[in-house]
Structures are given as C-alpha cells and as structure tokens.
ZADO-1210 file (C-alpha; in nm, 4 decimals, padded with zeros to 6 digits):
<atoms>
<atom x="02.9137" y="02.0288" z="-09.4309" code="MET" pos="1"/>
<atom x="02.6675" y="02.1999" z="-09.6643" code="PHE" pos="2"/>
<atom x="02.4635" y="01.8802" z="-09.6976" code="ASN" pos="3"/>
<atom x="02.4552" y="01.8412" z="-09.3197" code="TYR" pos="4"/>
<atom x="02.3135" y="02.1881" z="-09.2592" code="PHE" pos="5"/>
<atom x="02.0737" y="02.1486" z="-09.5512" code="LEU" pos="6"/>
<atom x="01.9318" y="01.8357" z="-09.3855" code="ARG" pos="7"/>
<atom x="01.9084" y="02.0199" z="-09.0540" code="ARG" pos="8"/>
<atom x="01.7106" y="02.3009" z="-09.2126" code="PHE" pos="9"/>
<atom x="01.4801" y="02.0524" z="-09.3838" code="LEU" pos="10"/>
<atom x="01.4160" y="01.8854" z="-09.0477" code="LEU" pos="11"/>
<atom x="01.2569" y="02.2093" z="-08.9313" code="ILE" pos="12"/>
<atom x="00.9490" y="02.1241" z="-09.1417" code="ILE" pos="13"/>
<atom x="00.8510" y="01.7917" z="-08.9740" code="PRO" pos="14"/>
<atom x="00.9539" y="01.9276" z="-08.6331" code="THR" pos="15"/>
<atom x="00.7233" y="02.2250" z="-08.6808" code="PHE" pos="16"/>
<atom x="00.4258" y="02.0129" z="-08.7889" code="PHE" pos="17"/>
<atom x="00.4651" y="01.7515" z="-08.5140" code="ILE" pos="18"/>
<atom x="00.5146" y="02.0013" z="-08.2313" code="ALA" pos="19"/>
<atom x="00.2314" y="02.2317" z="-08.3355" code="THR" pos="20"/>
<atom x="-00.0053" y="01.9393" z="-08.3963" code="ALA" pos="21"/>
<atom x="00.0538" y="01.7981" z="-08.0477" code="ILE" pos="22"/>
<atom x="-00.0037" y="02.1315" z="-07.8745" code="VAL" pos="23"/>
<atom x="-00.3012" y="02.2124" z="-08.0984" code="PHE" pos="24"/>
<atom x="-00.4771" y="01.8874" z="-08.0062" code="VAL" pos="25"/>
<atom x="-00.4080" y="01.9400" z="-07.6353" code="ILE" pos="26"/>
<atom x="-00.5508" y="02.2916" z="-07.6462" code="LEU" pos="27"/>
<atom x="-00.8560" y="02.1835" z="-07.8425" code="GLN" pos="28"/>
<atom x="-00.9529" y="01.9043" z="-07.6027" code="VAL" pos="29"/>
<atom x="-00.8793" y="02.1065" z="-07.2879" code="THR" pos="30"/>
<atom x="-01.1977" y="02.2576" z="-07.1407" code="PRO" pos="31"/>
<atom x="-01.2304" y="02.6279" z="-07.0674" code="GLY" pos="32"/>
<atom x="-01.1495" y="02.7595" z="-07.4140" code="GLY" pos="33"/>
<atom x="-01.2918" y="03.0722" z="-07.5792" code="PRO" pos="34"/>
<atom x="-01.6166" y="02.8988" z="-07.6779" code="PHE" pos="35"/>
<atom x="-01.6826" y="02.7764" z="-07.3242" code="GLU" pos="36"/>
<atom x="-01.5944" y="03.1177" z="-07.1818" code="GLN" pos="37"/>
<atom x="-01.8409" y="03.2966" z="-07.4099" code="ILE" pos="38"/>
<atom x="-02.1139" y="03.0476" z="-07.3253" code="MET" pos="39"/>
<atom x="-02.0426" y="03.0898" z="-06.9547" code="LEU" pos="40"/>
<atom x="-02.0602" y="03.4684" z="-06.9868" code="GLN" pos="41"/>
<atom x="-02.3942" y="03.4345" z="-07.1645" code="ALA" pos="42"/>
<atom x="-02.5206" y="03.2175" z="-06.8802" code="LYS" pos="43"/>
<atom x="-02.4112" y="03.4638" z="-06.6152" code="MET" pos="44"/>
<atom x="-02.5674" y="03.7558" z="-06.8015" code="GLN" pos="45"/>
<atom x="-02.8925" y="03.5656" z="-06.8402" code="ALA" pos="46"/>
<atom x="-02.8931" y="03.4945" z="-06.4662" code="GLN" pos="47"/>
<atom x="-02.8450" y="03.8607" z="-06.3847" code="GLY" pos="48"/>
<atom x="-02.4707" y="03.8348" z="-06.3173" code="GLY" pos="49"/>
<atom x="-02.5241" y="03.6108" z="-06.0133" code="GLU" pos="50"/>
<atom x="-02.3137" y="03.3270" z="-06.1538" code="GLY" pos="51"/>
<atom x="-02.3416" y="02.9911" z="-05.9833" code="GLY" pos="52"/>
<atom x="-02.4150" y="02.6513" z="-06.1269" code="GLY" pos="53"/>
<atom x="-02.1928" y="02.4144" z="-06.3150" code="GLY" pos="54"/>
<atom x="-02.1185" y="02.4103" z="-06.6832" code="SER" pos="55"/>
<atom x="-02.3167" y="02.1006" z="-06.7538" code="GLY" pos="56"/>
<atom x="-02.6402" y="02.1361" z="-06.9520" code="ASN" pos="57"/>
<atom x="-02.6730" y="02.5074" z="-06.8798" code="PHE" pos="58"/>
<atom x="-02.7512" y="02.5849" z="-07.2457" code="GLN" pos="59"/>
<atom x="-03.1085" y="02.4596" z="-07.2079" code="GLU" pos="60"/>
<atom x="-03.1596" y="02.6255" z="-06.8682" code="SER" pos="61"/>
<atom x="-03.1038" y="02.9731" z="-07.0089" code="ILE" pos="62"/>
<atom x="-03.2515" y="02.9060" z="-07.3536" code="ASN" pos="63"/>
<atom x="-02.9599" y="03.0076" z="-07.5732" code="ILE" pos="64"/>
<atom x="-03.0896" y="02.9838" z="-07.9306" code="PRO" pos="65"/>
<atom x="-02.9544" y="02.6851" z="-08.1167" code="GLU" pos="66"/>
<atom x="-02.8762" y="02.9104" z="-08.4137" code="GLU" pos="67"/>
<atom x="-02.6505" y="03.1285" z="-08.1955" code="SER" pos="68"/>
<atom x="-02.4675" y="02.8265" z="-08.0574" code="VAL" pos="69"/>
<atom x="-02.4211" y="02.6813" z="-08.4053" code="ALA" pos="70"/>
<atom x="-02.2962" y="03.0170" z="-08.5388" code="GLU" pos="71"/>
<atom x="-02.0496" y="03.0445" z="-08.2508" code="LEU" pos="72"/>
<atom x="-01.9221" y="02.6945" z="-08.3190" code="LYS" pos="73"/>
<atom x="-01.8760" y="02.7810" z="-08.6858" code="ARG" pos="74"/>
<atom x="-01.6813" y="03.0934" z="-08.5847" code="TYR" pos="75"/>
<atom x="-01.4386" y="02.8812" z="-08.3799" code="PHE" pos="76"/>
<atom x="-01.4463" y="02.5986" z="-08.6389" code="ASN" pos="77"/>
<atom x="-01.5812" y="02.3628" z="-08.3723" code="LEU" pos="78"/>
<atom x="-01.8274" y="02.2229" z="-08.6236" code="ASP" pos="79"/>
<atom x="-01.5339" y="02.0603" z="-08.8045" code="LYS" pos="80"/>
<atom x="-01.3145" y="01.7639" z="-08.7060" code="PRO" pos="81"/>
<atom x="-01.0049" y="01.8505" z="-08.5076" code="ILE" pos="82"/>
<atom x="-00.7664" y="01.7584" z="-08.7900" code="TYR" pos="83"/>
<atom x="-00.9571" y="01.9899" z="-09.0254" code="THR" pos="84"/>
<atom x="-00.9231" y="02.2715" z="-08.7712" code="ARG" pos="85"/>
<atom x="-00.5486" y="02.2095" z="-08.7542" code="TYR" pos="86"/>
<atom x="-00.5046" y="02.2240" z="-09.1295" code="PHE" pos="87"/>
<atom x="-00.7083" y="02.5461" z="-09.1418" code="ILE" pos="88"/>
<atom x="-00.4762" y="02.6953" z="-08.8810" code="TRP" pos="89"/>
<atom x="-00.1665" y="02.5737" z="-09.0675" code="ILE" pos="90"/>
<atom x="-00.2958" y="02.7218" z="-09.3917" code="GLY" pos="91"/>
<atom x="-00.3434" y="03.0598" z="-09.2259" code="ASN" pos="92"/>
<atom x="00.0022" y="03.0456" z="-09.0674" code="VAL" pos="93"/>
<atom x="00.1681" y="02.9716" z="-09.4007" code="LEU" pos="94"/>
<atom x="-00.0011" y="03.2854" z="-09.5333" code="GLN" pos="95"/>
<atom x="00.1398" y="03.4901" z="-09.2454" code="GLY" pos="96"/>
<atom x="-00.1880" y="03.5045" z="-09.0515" code="ASP" pos="97"/>
<atom x="-00.1415" y="03.3902" z="-08.6894" code="LEU" pos="98"/>
<atom x="-00.5014" y="03.4701" z="-08.6048" code="GLY" pos="99"/>
<atom x="-00.6619" y="03.7215" z="-08.3726" code="LYS" pos="100"/>
<atom x="-00.5983" y="03.7231" z="-08.0001" code="SER" pos="101"/>
<atom x="-00.9169" y="03.6718" z="-07.7961" code="TYR" pos="102"/>
<atom x="-00.7777" y="03.8569" z="-07.4957" code="LYS" pos="103"/>
<atom x="-00.6275" y="04.1592" z="-07.6708" code="PHE" pos="104"/>
<atom x="-00.8831" y="04.1731" z="-07.9557" code="SER" pos="105"/>
<atom x="-00.6098" y="04.2384" z="-08.2126" code="GLU" pos="106"/>
<atom x="-00.3985" y="04.0255" z="-08.4463" code="PRO" pos="107"/>
<atom x="-00.1416" y="03.8057" z="-08.2743" code="VAL" pos="108"/>
<atom x="00.1303" y="03.9504" z="-08.4983" code="VAL" pos="109"/>
<atom x="00.0566" y="04.2998" z="-08.3673" code="ASP" pos="110"/>
<atom x="00.0633" y="04.1838" z="-08.0051" code="VAL" pos="111"/>
<atom x="00.4003" y="04.0152" z="-08.0585" code="ILE" pos="112"/>
<atom x="00.5317" y="04.3155" z="-08.2498" code="LYS" pos="113"/>
<atom x="00.4562" y="04.5430" z="-07.9537" code="ASP" pos="114"/>
<atom x="00.6042" y="04.3160" z="-07.6838" code="ARG" pos="115"/>
<atom x="00.8931" y="04.1384" z="-07.8544" code="LEU" pos="116"/>
<atom x="01.1281" y="04.4434" z="-07.8642" code="PRO" pos="117"/>
<atom x="01.0991" y="04.4671" z="-07.4851" code="ILE" pos="118"/>
<atom x="01.2097" y="04.1071" z="-07.4312" code="SER" pos="119"/>
<atom x="01.4828" y="04.1436" z="-07.6927" code="ILE" pos="120"/>
<atom x="01.6134" y="04.4576" z="-07.5227" code="PHE" pos="121"/>
<atom x="01.6478" y="04.2993" z="-07.1795" code="PHE" pos="122"/>
<atom x="01.7570" y="03.9586" z="-07.3068" code="GLY" pos="123"/>
<atom x="02.0175" y="04.0965" z="-07.5457" code="LEU" pos="124"/>
<atom x="02.1508" y="04.3471" z="-07.2923" code="THR" pos="125"/>
<atom x="02.1811" y="04.0789" z="-07.0259" code="GLY" pos="126"/>
<atom x="02.3441" y="03.8408" z="-07.2730" code="PHE" pos="127"/>
<atom x="02.6067" y="04.0893" z="-07.3938" code="ILE" pos="128"/>
<atom x="02.6941" y="04.2081" z="-07.0434" code="LEU" pos="129"/>
<atom x="02.7134" y="03.8500" z="-06.9137" code="SER" pos="130"/>
<atom x="02.9592" y="03.7440" z="-07.1814" code="TYR" pos="131"/>
<atom x="03.1635" y="04.0645" z="-07.1542" code="LEU" pos="132"/>
<atom x="03.2011" y="04.0136" z="-06.7787" code="ILE" pos="133"/>
<atom x="03.1957" y="03.6358" z="-06.7327" code="CYS" pos="134"/>
<atom x="03.4481" y="03.5382" z="-07.0005" code="ILE" pos="135"/>
<atom x="03.7294" y="03.7713" z="-06.8756" code="PRO" pos="136"/>
<atom x="03.6382" y="03.6818" z="-06.5162" code="LEU" pos="137"/>
<atom x="03.6556" y="03.3097" z="-06.5923" code="GLY" pos="138"/>
<atom x="03.9897" y="03.3508" z="-06.7683" code="VAL" pos="139"/>
<atom x="04.1328" y="03.5474" z="-06.4782" code="TRP" pos="140"/>
<atom x="04.0043" y="03.2930" z="-06.2256" code="LYS" pos="141"/>
<atom x="04.1672" y="03.0109" z="-06.4237" code="ALA" pos="142"/>
<atom x="04.5009" y="03.1935" z="-06.4403" code="VAL" pos="143"/>
<atom x="04.4810" y="03.2778" z="-06.0670" code="LYS" pos="144"/>
<atom x="04.3366" y="02.9433" z="-05.9607" code="HIS" pos="145"/>
<atom x="04.3597" y="02.8910" z="-05.5849" code="GLY" pos="146"/>
<atom x="04.4416" y="03.2537" z="-05.5109" code="SER" pos="147"/>
<atom x="04.2483" y="03.4795" z="-05.2737" code="ALA" pos="148"/>
<atom x="04.0856" y="03.6460" z="-05.5753" code="PHE" pos="149"/>
<atom x="03.9653" y="03.3093" z="-05.7099" code="ASP" pos="150"/>
<atom x="03.8208" y="03.1986" z="-05.3760" code="ILE" pos="151"/>
<atom x="03.6537" y="03.5324" z="-05.3008" code="THR" pos="152"/>
<atom x="03.5052" y="03.5717" z="-05.6480" code="SER" pos="153"/>
<atom x="03.3779" y="03.2114" z="-05.6431" code="SER" pos="154"/>
<atom x="03.1994" y="03.2763" z="-05.3135" code="ALA" pos="155"/>
<atom x="03.0359" y="03.5908" z="-05.4494" code="LEU" pos="156"/>
<atom x="02.9418" y="03.4252" z="-05.7784" code="VAL" pos="157"/>
<atom x="02.7757" y="03.1271" z="-05.6117" code="PHE" pos="158"/>
<atom x="02.5966" y="03.3507" z="-05.3638" code="MET" pos="159"/>
<atom x="02.4419" y="03.5260" z="-05.6617" code="GLY" pos="160"/>
<atom x="02.3653" y="03.1926" z="-05.8285" code="TYR" pos="161"/>
<atom x="02.1759" y="03.0714" z="-05.5201" code="SER" pos="162"/>
<atom x="01.9295" y="03.3612" z="-05.5445" code="VAL" pos="163"/>
<atom x="01.6597" y="03.3325" z="-05.8179" code="PRO" pos="164"/>
<atom x="01.6465" y="03.6257" z="-06.0569" code="GLY" pos="165"/>
<atom x="01.2911" y="03.7237" z="-05.9662" code="PHE" pos="166"/>
<atom x="01.3711" y="03.7107" z="-05.5919" code="ALA" pos="167"/>
<atom x="01.6766" y="03.9295" z="-05.6399" code="LEU" pos="168"/>
<atom x="01.4639" y="04.1651" z="-05.8483" code="GLY" pos="169"/>
<atom x="01.2104" y="04.1948" z="-05.5665" code="ALA" pos="170"/>
<atom x="01.4868" y="04.2678" z="-05.3139" code="VAL" pos="171"/>
<atom x="01.6391" y="04.5314" z="-05.5410" code="LEU" pos="172"/>
<atom x="01.2968" y="04.6901" z="-05.5875" code="MET" pos="173"/>
<atom x="01.2363" y="04.7077" z="-05.2125" code="VAL" pos="174"/>
<atom x="01.5817" y="04.8420" z="-05.1290" code="THR" pos="175"/>
<atom x="01.7124" y="05.0519" z="-05.4156" code="LEU" pos="176"/>
<atom x="01.3772" y="05.1221" z="-05.5812" code="GLY" pos="177"/>
<atom x="01.1930" y="05.2278" z="-05.2676" code="SER" pos="178"/>
<atom x="01.4889" y="05.4452" z="-05.1689" code="ALA" pos="179"/>
<atom x="01.4447" y="05.6394" z="-05.4912" code="GLY" pos="180"/>
<atom x="01.7680" y="05.5380" z="-05.6590" code="TYR" pos="181"/>
<atom x="01.5887" y="05.3524" z="-05.9387" code="PHE" pos="182"/>
<atom x="01.2324" y="05.3510" z="-06.0797" code="PRO" pos="183"/>
<atom x="00.9770" y="05.1125" z="-05.9331" code="LEU" pos="184"/>
<atom x="00.9302" y="04.9069" z="-06.2485" code="GLY" pos="185"/>
<atom x="00.7943" y="04.9878" z="-06.5942" code="GLU" pos="186"/>
<atom x="00.9922" y="04.9773" z="-06.9191" code="PHE" pos="187"/>
<atom x="01.0367" y="05.3535" z="-06.9334" code="HIS" pos="188"/>
<atom x="00.8845" y="05.6712" z="-06.7875" code="SER" pos="189"/>
<atom x="00.5257" y="05.7739" z="-06.8555" code="LEU" pos="190"/>
<atom x="00.6425" y="06.1001" z="-07.0170" code="ASP" pos="191"/>
<atom x="00.8645" y="05.9096" z="-07.2612" code="TRP" pos="192"/>
<atom x="00.7231" y="06.0773" z="-07.5717" code="ASP" pos="193"/>
<atom x="00.8026" y="06.4254" z="-07.4405" code="SER" pos="194"/>
<atom x="01.1699" y="06.3464" z="-07.3694" code="LEU" pos="195"/>
<atom x="01.4564" y="06.4393" z="-07.5984" code="SER" pos="196"/>
<atom x="01.6725" y="06.1715" z="-07.7602" code="PHE" pos="197"/>
<atom x="01.9462" y="06.2008" z="-07.4988" code="GLY" pos="198"/>
<atom x="01.6934" y="06.2009" z="-07.2147" code="GLU" pos="199"/>
<atom x="01.5314" y="05.8880" z="-07.3586" code="LYS" pos="200"/>
<atom x="01.8656" y="05.7060" z="-07.3545" code="ILE" pos="201"/>
<atom x="01.9314" y="05.8025" z="-06.9922" code="LEU" pos="202"/>
<atom x="01.5753" y="05.7183" z="-06.8922" code="ASP" pos="203"/>
<atom x="01.5946" y="05.3769" z="-07.0572" code="GLN" pos="204"/>
<atom x="01.9246" y="05.2967" z="-06.8879" code="ILE" pos="205"/>
<atom x="01.7827" y="05.4104" z="-06.5546" code="HIS" pos="206"/>
<atom x="01.4832" y="05.1783" z="-06.5904" code="HIS" pos="207"/>
<atom x="01.6916" y="04.8866" z="-06.7216" code="ALA" pos="208"/>
<atom x="01.9568" y="04.8576" z="-06.4500" code="VAL" pos="209"/>
<atom x="01.7633" y="04.6493" z="-06.1972" code="LEU" pos="210"/>
<atom x="01.5821" y="04.4188" z="-06.4470" code="PRO" pos="211"/>
<atom x="01.9083" y="04.3487" z="-06.6328" code="VAL" pos="212"/>
<atom x="02.0807" y="04.2538" z="-06.3068" code="ILE" pos="213"/>
<atom x="01.7939" y="04.0147" z="-06.2342" code="ALA" pos="214"/>
<atom x="01.8239" y="03.8715" z="-06.5873" code="TYR" pos="215"/>
<atom x="02.2000" y="03.8201" z="-06.5535" code="MET" pos="216"/>
<atom x="02.2255" y="03.6654" z="-06.2086" code="VAL" pos="217"/>
<atom x="02.0902" y="03.3240" z="-06.3087" code="GLY" pos="218"/>
<atom x="02.3487" y="03.2407" z="-06.5750" code="GLY" pos="219"/>
<atom x="02.6347" y="03.4483" z="-06.4342" code="PHE" pos="220"/>
<atom x="02.7855" y="03.1751" z="-06.2166" code="ALA" pos="221"/>
<atom x="02.7330" y="02.9019" z="-06.4758" code="THR" pos="222"/>
<atom x="02.9050" y="03.0983" z="-06.7514" code="LEU" pos="223"/>
<atom x="03.1947" y="03.2090" z="-06.5310" code="THR" pos="224"/>
<atom x="03.2710" y="02.8649" z="-06.3893" code="ILE" pos="225"/>
<atom x="03.2237" y="02.7019" z="-06.7296" code="LEU" pos="226"/>
<atom x="03.4792" y="02.9387" z="-06.8797" code="MET" pos="227"/>
<atom x="03.7223" y="02.8840" z="-06.5941" code="LYS" pos="228"/>
<atom x="03.6996" y="02.5030" z="-06.5973" code="ASN" pos="229"/>
<atom x="03.7237" y="02.4867" z="-06.9756" code="SER" pos="230"/>
<atom x="04.0361" y="02.7031" z="-06.9810" code="LEU" pos="231"/>
<atom x="04.1971" y="02.5106" z="-06.6966" code="MET" pos="232"/>
<atom x="04.1348" y="02.1856" z="-06.8800" code="GLU" pos="233"/>
<atom x="04.3003" y="02.3200" z="-07.1936" code="ASN" pos="234"/>
<atom x="04.5934" y="02.4637" z="-06.9982" code="LEU" pos="235"/>
<atom x="04.6704" y="02.1090" z="-06.8874" code="GLY" pos="236"/>
<atom x="04.6854" y="01.9701" z="-07.2420" code="GLN" pos="237"/>
<atom x="05.0082" y="01.8579" z="-07.4067" code="ASP" pos="238"/>
<atom x="05.0030" y="02.1275" z="-07.6738" code="TYR" pos="239"/>
<atom x="04.9947" y="02.3978" z="-07.4049" code="VAL" pos="240"/>
<atom x="05.2830" y="02.2402" z="-07.2131" code="ARG" pos="241"/>
<atom x="05.4743" y="02.2244" z="-07.5395" code="THR" pos="242"/>
<atom x="05.4095" y="02.5940" z="-07.5976" code="ALA" pos="243"/>
<atom x="05.5422" y="02.6761" z="-07.2515" code="PHE" pos="244"/>
<atom x="05.8452" y="02.4519" z="-07.3129" code="ALA" pos="245"/>
<atom x="05.9253" y="02.6529" z="-07.6245" code="LYS" pos="246"/>
<atom x="05.9534" y="02.9610" z="-07.4071" code="GLY" pos="247"/>
<atom x="05.6416" y="03.1395" z="-07.5262" code="LEU" pos="248"/>
<atom x="05.5051" y="03.4092" z="-07.2936" code="PRO" pos="249"/>
<atom x="05.2201" y="03.3082" z="-07.0653" code="GLU" pos="250"/>
<atom x="04.9865" y="03.5682" z="-07.2154" code="ARG" pos="251"/>
<atom x="05.0412" y="03.4294" z="-07.5663" code="ARG" pos="252"/>
<atom x="04.9939" y="03.0699" z="-07.4560" code="VAL" pos="253"/>
<atom x="04.6709" y="03.1493" z="-07.2722" code="VAL" pos="254"/>
<atom x="04.5060" y="03.3800" z="-07.5232" code="PHE" pos="255"/>
<atom x="04.6373" y="03.2357" z="-07.8531" code="VAL" pos="256"/>
<atom x="04.6689" y="02.8642" z="-07.7900" code="HIS" pos="257"/>
<atom x="04.4243" y="02.7737" z="-07.5103" code="ALA" pos="258"/>
<atom x="04.1598" y="03.0448" z="-07.5221" code="PHE" pos="259"/>
<atom x="03.9980" y="02.9550" z="-07.8542" code="ARG" pos="260"/>
<atom x="03.9447" y="02.5899" z="-07.7650" code="ASN" pos="261"/>
<atom x="03.8104" y="02.6960" z="-07.4266" code="SER" pos="262"/>
<atom x="03.5334" y="02.8901" z="-07.5977" code="LEU" pos="263"/>
<atom x="03.3774" y="02.5754" z="-07.7459" code="ILE" pos="264"/>
<atom x="03.1420" y="02.5052" z="-07.4513" code="PRO" pos="265"/>
<atom x="03.0524" y="02.8743" z="-07.4404" code="ILE" pos="266"/>
<atom x="02.9589" y="02.9301" z="-07.8044" code="VAL" pos="267"/>
<atom x="02.7519" y="02.6124" z="-07.8333" code="THR" pos="268"/>
<atom x="02.4864" y="02.7805" z="-07.6197" code="GLY" pos="269"/>
<atom x="02.4658" y="03.0950" z="-07.8307" code="LEU" pos="270"/>
<atom x="02.1979" y="02.9599" z="-08.0622" code="GLY" pos="271"/>
<atom x="01.9763" y="02.8472" z="-07.7752" code="HIS" pos="272"/>
<atom x="01.9940" y="03.1997" z="-07.6356" code="PHE" pos="273"/>
<atom x="01.7829" y="03.3256" z="-07.9267" code="ILE" pos="274"/>
<atom x="01.4866" y="03.1254" z="-07.8037" code="GLY" pos="275"/>
<atom x="01.5309" y="03.2569" z="-07.4494" code="LEU" pos="276"/>
<atom x="01.5223" y="03.6136" z="-07.5762" code="VAL" pos="277"/>
<atom x="01.1981" y="03.5460" z="-07.7621" code="PHE" pos="278"/>
<atom x="01.0349" y="03.3787" z="-07.4637" code="ALA" pos="279"/>
<atom x="01.1265" y="03.6472" z="-07.2133" code="GLY" pos="280"/>
<atom x="01.1049" y="03.5899" z="-06.8375" code="SER" pos="281"/>
<atom x="00.7589" y="03.5941" z="-06.6852" code="PHE" pos="282"/>
<atom x="00.8673" y="03.6198" z="-06.3205" code="LEU" pos="283"/>
<atom x="01.1142" y="03.9049" z="-06.3743" code="ILE" pos="284"/>
<atom x="00.8718" y="04.0934" z="-06.5993" code="GLU" pos="285"/>
<atom x="00.5990" y="04.0447" z="-06.3394" code="LYS" pos="286"/>
<atom x="00.8179" y="04.1819" z="-06.0580" code="VAL" pos="287"/>
<atom x="00.9157" y="04.4910" z="-06.2548" code="PHE" pos="288"/>
<atom x="00.5732" y="04.5346" z="-06.4188" code="ASN" pos="289"/>
<atom x="00.7212" y="04.5007" z="-06.7681" code="ILE" pos="290"/>
<atom x="00.4788" y="04.4018" z="-07.0436" code="ASP" pos="291"/>
<atom x="00.7160" y="04.1722" z="-07.2341" code="GLY" pos="292"/>
<atom x="00.6698" y="03.8376" z="-07.4080" code="MET" pos="293"/>
<atom x="00.7104" y="03.6317" z="-07.0923" code="GLY" pos="294"/>
<atom x="00.4372" y="03.8070" z="-06.8967" code="TYR" pos="295"/>
<atom x="00.1998" y="03.8307" z="-07.1942" code="VAL" pos="296"/>
<atom x="00.2550" y="03.4643" z="-07.2816" code="GLY" pos="297"/>
<atom x="00.1750" y="03.3578" z="-06.9265" code="TYR" pos="298"/>
<atom x="-00.1458" y="03.5610" z="-06.9241" code="ARG" pos="299"/>
<atom x="-00.2453" y="03.4061" z="-07.2581" code="ALA" pos="300"/>
<atom x="-00.2068" y="03.0539" z="-07.1179" code="VAL" pos="301"/>
<atom x="-00.3961" y="03.1307" z="-06.7953" code="VAL" pos="302"/>
<atom x="-00.6803" y="03.3049" z="-06.9765" code="GLU" pos="303"/>
<atom x="-00.7026" y="03.0377" z="-07.2490" code="ARG" pos="304"/>
<atom x="-00.6069" y="03.2670" z="-07.5345" code="ASP" pos="305"/>
<atom x="-00.5353" y="02.9686" z="-07.7594" code="TYR" pos="306"/>
<atom x="-00.4792" y="03.1725" z="-08.0731" code="THR" pos="307"/>
<atom x="-00.2005" y="03.3714" z="-07.9111" code="PHE" pos="308"/>
<atom x="-00.0485" y="03.0574" z="-07.7587" code="VAL" pos="309"/>
<atom x="-00.0383" y="02.8805" z="-08.0944" code="MET" pos="310"/>
<atom x="00.0967" y="03.1896" z="-08.2704" code="GLY" pos="311"/>
<atom x="00.3864" y="03.2307" z="-08.0287" code="THR" pos="312"/>
<atom x="00.4459" y="02.8559" z="-08.0388" code="LEU" pos="313"/>
<atom x="00.4792" y="02.8606" z="-08.4176" code="ALA" pos="314"/>
<atom x="00.7335" y="03.1418" z="-08.4065" code="ILE" pos="315"/>
<atom x="00.9149" y="02.9918" z="-08.1077" code="GLY" pos="316"/>
<atom x="00.9614" y="02.6525" z="-08.2735" code="ILE" pos="317"/>
<atom x="01.1188" y="02.8080" z="-08.5809" code="VAL" pos="318"/>
<atom x="01.3461" y="03.0288" z="-08.3706" code="ILE" pos="319"/>
<atom x="01.4596" y="02.7449" z="-08.1440" code="LEU" pos="320"/>
<atom x="01.5328" y="02.5047" z="-08.4296" code="THR" pos="321"/>
<atom x="01.7224" y="02.7705" z="-08.6237" code="VAL" pos="322"/>
<atom x="01.9068" y="02.8598" z="-08.3026" code="GLY" pos="323"/>
<atom x="02.0197" y="02.4993" z="-08.2574" code="ASN" pos="324"/>
<atom x="02.1545" y="02.4996" z="-08.6121" code="ILE" pos="325"/>
<atom x="02.3392" y="02.8244" z="-08.5407" code="LEU" pos="326"/>
<atom x="02.4959" y="02.6554" z="-08.2379" code="SER" pos="327"/>
<atom x="02.6436" y="02.3909" z="-08.4675" code="ASP" pos="328"/>
<atom x="02.7715" y="02.6616" z="-08.7012" code="ILE" pos="329"/>
<atom x="02.9371" y="02.8492" z="-08.4134" code="PHE" pos="330"/>
<atom x="03.0841" y="02.5206" z="-08.2940" code="TYR" pos="331"/>
<atom x="03.2417" y="02.4560" z="-08.6341" code="ALA" pos="332"/>
<atom x="03.3772" y="02.8117" z="-08.6603" code="LEU" pos="333"/>
<atom x="03.5476" y="02.7982" z="-08.3212" code="VAL" pos="334"/>
<atom x="03.6860" y="02.4465" z="-08.3589" code="ASP" pos="335"/>
<atom x="03.8239" y="02.3850" z="-08.7114" code="PRO" pos="336"/>
<atom x="03.8622" y="02.0152" z="-08.6288" code="ARG" pos="337"/>
<atom x="03.4835" y="01.9728" z="-08.6435" code="ILE" pos="338"/>
<atom x="03.3567" y="01.8227" z="-08.9665" code="ARG" pos="339"/>
<atom x="02.9830" y="01.7647" z="-09.0022" code="PHE" pos="340"/>
<atom x="02.9043" y="01.4772" z="-09.2338" code="LYS" pos="341"/>
</atoms>
C-alpha cells in the first residue's frame, strides 16, 4: 500500500506541469491580457478619454514610443518565446512566488491569504453540518423505509435539491434579510473590530446562517439519499441476515455490522471536498456580497488577471490531487478489505 500511495504522490508532479502548461498557453494566446489592456488605456488617454476605434494598428495612430512598448513587453516577458515564459513562471512558483496580481496590485499570495479563510469558514461549516445532519437522517430513513416519515422527508429533501443554492440565498435575503431577522450580506459587521470576543462569535454566527444554508442545500439531498440507499443495500446482505438470525438487537446490527460498510460511498468524497472549499462558490458569495475565493476568482478571470488565475490554479491542482489521494486513504480505512497494489 505504501508503494501505491508513493506512486500517487509522484504523479502529482507531471499532473501539475501538464495542467498548468495547458492553461498557461491558453491564457497567453487569448487576447485582452494585461499588455493589451494597458495599451488600450494609453490609446484612450491619448484620444482624450473618448475611446472608439478598434485595437488594430492603433499604436502608430497615437504615436506610442517604440521604447515604451518594448519595455512593457519585457515587463510581461512578451519578448520571449511562450515556453520560456512558462519556465520563468514555474521557476518563480517553485520559489514560492506566485506573482503580483494586476487587479489588486499586491502579491497573489496575499490576496489568497485574505480571502481563503472566508471560503474555508463557509465550506467547512456547511460540510460539517451536512454530514452531521444527513448521515443520521439517511440512517433513520433507511430504518423507517416506506413510513410516513420517510416519504415526507424525501419530499422536503428533493424540494430543497431542486432549488439552486444561489437562488435559495436570494429568496432568504429578500424574505428573512429584508425583514431584519438576518444581515443583508457581508462576512461580518462593519464594527467588527470594536466588538468583544463573545460579540464577535454571535455576530459571525448571525451573518453565517443564510449563506451556510445556501451552501448546504445543493448536496443535502444527494448525501442523505446516498446514505439511505447504501445502508439499505447493506441491510439486505447475507451477513446482516445472519446477524439477525443470531438474535442480535436491531440497533447493534445496523450500527455495528451495516453502518461502517455503508459509509464507503460517503467517505470517498471527503478528499474532493477540500478542493471545493478552496474554490468557494461564486454565485453564493455574489448574492451575499462575500469577498471569498469564488467571487475573487471569477473577477480575476473576467478582468484578465492572468497572474492571479495561474496562482490559484497552481494551488488548486495540488489541493485537488492531494484530496483524491486522501479519498483513497479514507476508503482503505473504512473498508479493511481494500488493498492497494
């Protein structure tokens, strides 16, 4: 098993290089990058802010000095072949330098450092609450399969599943937020620094209720039904029938014999969750005006902040690949029959 996971970790290296190289080339050949934006701004300023005109051959029409253009190209490494630019970027990344964000005018690491805790807070809170609620609910639905509780809860769960998280968030904002029961967005209050420790906890919970509900609703039905179906499948196995035939109590059969094997489909998705936490949710963060990784990442793509995009991509690839390996580890821990060779 050690050799298997060692090979998996070593595969992170070629995966990282291939994925980053593909995205790097796409970004470099896509028009509208930082260099083009600066040149366009220079054109508009030279024309008195009136804009107009296409991007073709405008350099000569406004007489931008060739030395300035050449210096700007050197700054963005556009005077070098694309593969040389990639290796320069890789060399900086290996030294811990993800570059400087064009939009935020600060290092990418600092931008991520400021926004990542927000996405982790909401993602981790939603994850923990989902598992704490959905697993017992799925178990209870499996035990009471066909009952009024099972039918009613299934209807409610699938009603929630049919509503996108961002749409539910908007409805909650209009109803509960506008009525004054909860804040209208933001991560915490504007007077956060002046609050005491206890007041900060209450304020954070108050601001987190609606976004966390929006985060949870998408995977709530999937996790609940997955747990129920998995447990029902295991309750029909021969080893469970044998346990019942021996006279063991139902609670012991369910929670000792069938429950652990039923967790296998659940825990295999734990590693992938790490990547979701890092990425955040743009739509939910947009609705609640939360400046997390999802919203910032979207703005970076729209505004062609290639340095930030590549920096988050580099971190995201490592996190996702490590998360997939953790899924295999969780799988082996839950099911002792698994042997990776």
